[in-house]
Backbone as CSV, one residue per row, in Angstrom:
resi,resn,N_x,N_y,N_z,CA_x,CA_y,CA_z,C_x,C_y,C_z
1,UNK,15.797,3.730,-3.516,16.283,3.245,-4.797,15.619,1.906,-5.091
2,UNK,15.085,1.756,-6.266,14.430,0.521,-6.659,15.432,-0.413,-7.326
3,UNK,15.307,-1.663,-7.070,16.167,-2.697,-7.628,15.389,-3.397,-8.723
4,UNK,16.067,-3.908,-9.753,15.374,-4.572,-10.846,15.466,-6.086,-10.690
5,UNK,14.349,-6.769,-10.908,14.307,-8.225,-10.893,13.685,-8.684,-12.198
6,UNK,14.183,-9.746,-12.776,13.634,-10.221,-14.038,12.259,-10.840,-13.880
7,UNK,11.927,-11.316,-12.681,10.617,-11.919,-12.454,9.516,-10.875,-12.309
8,UNK,9.763,-9.855,-11.490,8.709,-8.895,-11.148,8.976,-7.482,-11.646
9,UNK,10.067,-7.216,-12.321,10.393,-5.857,-12.726,11.059,-5.118,-11.578
10,UNK,10.794,-3.832,-11.452,11.404,-3.035,-10.391,10.830,-3.411,-9.035
11,UNK,11.720,-3.477,-8.020,11.322,-3.822,-6.661,11.515,-2.631,-5.737
12,UNK,10.636,-2.502,-4.771,10.765,-1.473,-3.741,11.904,-1.868,-2.815
13,UNK,12.752,-0.903,-2.471,13.898,-1.218,-1.622,13.504,-1.440,-0.160
14,UNK,12.313,-1.002,0.237,11.880,-1.160,1.624,11.192,-2.491,1.870
15,UNK,10.190,-2.817,1.025,9.394,-4.026,1.278,9.697,-5.175,0.313
16,UNK,10.567,-4.968,-0.665,10.965,-5.980,-1.647,9.797,-6.542,-2.453
17,UNK,8.767,-5.732,-2.654,7.640,-6.103,-3.508,7.797,-5.362,-4.836
18,UNK,7.048,-5.805,-5.863,7.055,-5.088,-7.127,6.584,-3.657,-6.873
19,UNK,7.146,-2.687,-7.594,6.843,-1.280,-7.355,5.340,-1.006,-7.479
20,UNK,4.670,-1.634,-8.457,3.234,-1.399,-8.623,2.395,-2.100,-7.553
21,UNK,2.983,-3.015,-6.775,2.273,-3.696,-5.683,2.942,-3.401,-4.341
22,UNK,3.596,-2.250,-4.245,4.337,-1.881,-3.040,3.405,-1.695,-1.852
23,UNK,3.752,-2.317,-0.734,2.956,-2.229,0.487,3.268,-0.929,1.232
24,UNK,4.484,-0.465,1.164,4.920,0.729,1.911,4.124,1.961,1.525
25,UNK,3.961,2.210,0.234,3.257,3.402,-0.229,1.797,3.369,0.194
26,UNK,1.145,2.224,0.073,-0.263,2.112,0.443,-0.457,2.351,1.931
27,UNK,0.443,1.838,2.752,0.343,2.028,4.195,0.557,3.494,4.558
28,UNK,1.540,4.129,3.952,1.835,5.523,4.273,0.697,6.446,3.850
29,UNK,0.061,6.179,2.710,-1.017,7.029,2.228,-2.293,6.837,3.015
30,UNK,-2.591,5.627,3.462,-3.857,5.367,4.124,-3.849,5.741,5.604
31,UNK,-2.700,6.078,6.179,-2.622,6.398,7.593,-2.991,7.864,7.855
32,UNK,-3.032,8.682,6.815,-3.345,10.092,6.976,-4.833,10.243,7.301
33,UNK,-5.175,10.721,8.508,-6.587,10.865,8.857,-7.223,12.031,8.106
34,UNK,-8.427,11.850,7.639,-9.118,12.902,6.903,-10.347,13.367,7.667
35,UNK,-10.300,13.344,8.981,-11.429,13.743,9.791,-11.994,12.548,10.524
36,UNK,-13.160,12.739,11.138,-13.740,11.642,11.911,-14.264,10.516,11.018
37,UNK,-14.367,9.362,11.600,-14.942,8.210,10.908,-16.447,8.429,10.848
38,UNK,-17.038,8.228,9.694,-18.476,8.434,9.494,-19.194,7.090,9.501
39,UNK,-20.276,7.036,10.275,-21.101,5.831,10.351,-22.485,6.218,9.839
40,UNK,-22.947,5.565,8.786,-24.253,5.911,8.236,-25.038,4.675,7.836
41,UNK,-26.343,4.858,7.721,-27.255,3.786,7.318,-27.597,3.992,5.851
42,UNK,-27.584,2.904,5.093,-27.958,2.941,3.682,-28.875,1.778,3.379
43,UNK,-29.771,1.987,2.435,-30.604,0.877,1.965,-30.784,0.938,0.461
44,UNK,-30.284,1.986,-0.163,-30.448,2.171,-1.592,-29.682,1.102,-2.376
45,UNK,-30.366,0.469,-3.317,-29.725,-0.537,-4.158,-29.537,-1.878,-3.479
46,UNK,-30.194,-2.083,-2.328,-30.041,-3.334,-1.588,-31.392,-3.967,-1.300
47,UNK,-32.368,-3.696,-2.136,-33.692,-4.290,-1.961,-34.407,-3.788,-0.721
48,UNK,-34.085,-2.583,-0.257,-34.726,-2.014,0.915,-34.147,-2.480,2.237
49,UNK,-33.170,-3.360,2.197,-32.574,-3.862,3.439,-31.506,-2.881,3.928
50,UNK,-31.550,-2.511,5.202,-30.581,-1.535,5.709,-29.211,-2.151,5.963
51,UNK,-28.179,-1.348,5.741,-26.809,-1.729,6.077,-26.156,-0.553,6.793
52,UNK,-25.180,-0.838,7.617,-24.391,0.193,8.277,-23.090,0.315,7.515
53,UNK,-22.780,1.526,7.062,-21.587,1.782,6.270,-20.631,2.635,7.089
54,UNK,-19.406,2.162,7.263,-18.384,2.864,8.038,-17.322,3.337,7.054
55,UNK,-17.145,4.655,6.950,-16.189,5.204,5.981,-15.234,6.170,6.668
56,UNK,-14.115,6.447,6.002,-13.130,7.386,6.524,-12.156,6.777,7.506
57,UNK,-11.977,5.471,7.462,-11.049,4.806,8.381,-9.604,5.069,7.973
58,UNK,-8.776,5.544,8.891,-7.377,5.826,8.565,-6.500,4.586,8.740
59,UNK,-6.870,3.479,8.108,-6.155,2.215,8.271,-5.767,1.633,6.921
60,UNK,-4.746,0.801,6.931,-4.379,0.045,5.743,-5.432,-1.037,5.509
61,UNK,-5.468,-1.600,4.317,-6.518,-2.560,3.967,-6.495,-3.807,4.851
62,UNK,-5.309,-4.263,5.270,-5.233,-5.437,6.137,-5.836,-5.134,7.506
63,UNK,-5.542,-3.950,8.033,-6.082,-3.550,9.329,-7.588,-3.335,9.259
64,UNK,-8.090,-2.839,8.109,-9.539,-2.681,7.925,-10.231,-4.031,7.937
65,UNK,-9.600,-5.024,7.309,-10.181,-6.365,7.287,-10.264,-6.942,8.695
66,UNK,-9.246,-6.717,9.499,-9.249,-7.205,10.878,-10.322,-6.492,11.693
67,UNK,-10.431,-5.160,11.524,-11.449,-4.397,12.236,-12.851,-4.829,11.815
68,UNK,-13.048,-5.060,10.522,-14.356,-5.503,10.035,-14.733,-6.850,10.645
69,UNK,-13.780,-7.745,10.715,-14.040,-9.057,11.298,-14.381,-8.933,12.782
70,UNK,-13.655,-8.075,13.491,-13.923,-7.858,14.911,-15.322,-7.290,15.127
71,UNK,-15.695,-6.280,14.325,-17.023,-5.682,14.455,-18.124,-6.694,14.139
72,UNK,-17.936,-7.466,13.089,-18.938,-8.485,12.724,-19.115,-9.492,13.849
73,UNK,-18.004,-9.883,14.450,-18.051,-10.877,15.522,-18.715,-10.308,16.776
74,UNK,-18.370,-9.071,17.146,-18.934,-8.461,18.347,-20.424,-8.167,18.202
75,UNK,-20.848,-7.819,16.981,-22.252,-7.503,16.752,-23.070,-8.731,16.346
76,UNK,-22.415,-9.785,15.938,-23.105,-10.998,15.519,-23.851,-10.832,14.210
77,UNK,-23.242,-10.117,13.265,-23.877,-9.857,11.970,-22.919,-10.201,10.839
78,UNK,-23.438,-10.208,9.639,-22.616,-10.403,8.455,-22.158,-9.063,7.933
79,UNK,-21.240,-9.094,6.996,-20.750,-7.860,6.396,-19.541,-8.129,5.536
80,UNK,-18.966,-7.050,5.012,-17.816,-7.198,4.134,-17.090,-5.863,4.012
81,UNK,-15.992,-5.876,3.270,-15.300,-4.655,2.900,-15.810,-4.248,1.531
82,UNK,-16.166,-2.990,1.388,-16.671,-2.463,0.125,-15.758,-1.322,-0.292
83,UNK,-14.676,-1.644,-0.987,-13.674,-0.635,-1.319,-12.923,-0.227,-0.072
84,UNK,-13.025,1.045,0.306,-12.382,1.536,1.525,-13.330,1.559,2.709
85,UNK,-14.556,1.109,2.518,-15.574,1.157,3.569,-15.848,-0.228,4.139
86,UNK,-16.341,-0.238,5.379,-16.792,-1.482,6.009,-18.307,-1.483,5.955
87,UNK,-18.881,-2.577,5.512,-20.314,-2.714,5.360,-20.812,-3.794,6.312
88,UNK,-21.767,-3.449,7.180,-22.345,-4.408,8.121,-23.832,-4.550,7.828
89,UNK,-24.347,-5.761,7.849,-25.756,-5.988,7.576,-26.610,-5.512,8.745
90,UNK,-27.621,-4.705,8.453,-28.520,-4.198,9.482,-28.119,-2.806,9.947
91,UNK,-29.001,-2.179,10.718,-28.749,-0.841,11.236,-28.156,-0.953,12.643
92,UNK,-26.845,-0.752,12.751,-26.128,-0.903,14.021,-25.331,0.351,14.359
93,UNK,-25.831,1.522,13.959,-25.079,2.761,14.145,-24.695,3.042,15.601
94,UNK,-25.624,2.997,16.560,-25.214,3.300,17.952,-24.192,2.305,18.509
95,UNK,-24.365,1.044,18.192,-23.434,0.010,18.684,-22.048,0.183,18.085
96,UNK,-21.997,0.452,16.776,-20.708,0.644,16.104,-20.021,1.890,16.642
97,UNK,-20.792,2.953,16.882,-20.224,4.175,17.433,-19.567,3.903,18.782
98,UNK,-20.246,3.185,19.656,-19.684,2.857,20.971,-18.424,2.014,20.848
99,UNK,-18.452,1.009,19.966,-17.297,0.122,19.802,-16.084,0.880,19.251
100,UNK,-16.305,1.756,18.270,-15.190,2.506,17.688,-14.635,3.528,18.675
101,UNK,-15.503,4.193,19.434,-15.019,5.148,20.427,-14.267,4.435,21.549
102,UNK,-14.731,3.252,21.904,-14.051,2.447,22.925,-12.651,2.030,22.444
103,UNK,-12.515,1.816,21.123,-11.222,1.443,20.537,-10.320,2.651,20.326
104,UNK,-10.829,3.867,20.601,-9.990,5.052,20.507,-10.109,5.851,19.222
105,UNK,-11.097,5.542,18.380,-11.295,6.265,17.137,-12.240,7.440,17.352
106,UNK,-12.033,8.494,16.589,-12.957,9.630,16.587,-14.019,9.314,15.541
107,UNK,-15.226,8.992,15.993,-16.287,8.583,15.083,-17.548,9.379,15.356
108,UNK,-18.379,9.505,14.320,-19.658,10.174,14.492,-20.670,9.594,13.510
109,UNK,-21.941,9.660,13.914,-23.018,9.175,13.056,-23.374,10.295,12.088
110,UNK,-23.491,9.959,10.813,-23.850,10.952,9.805,-25.139,10.515,9.115
111,UNK,-25.796,11.446,8.507,-27.050,11.140,7.818,-28.220,11.222,8.766
112,UNK,-29.388,10.840,8.265,-30.604,10.992,9.063,-31.162,9.747,9.604
């Protein structure tokens, strides 16, 4: 049951956030795994510079940010979150695969 607040409108009864900014729904939807995590190399639209793109992570956005920071630190590279994907500068597919499998994720390299 949602409660009404004059400041934020309807509130979620679980997390007490505005219904349109509810944390509970986002966490519940993003935890559903949709297969293995895909690790691929891309250079299109980046001036020919390669990047490693990690997609299909079954994590909430906060957990993805923590994982991205951990991967960047362990590999010693730059990167960012790009929507639901983690983007790392350079081609680090084998290293990322080992790190994700070591952390317990089902991951595989995709593409050529």
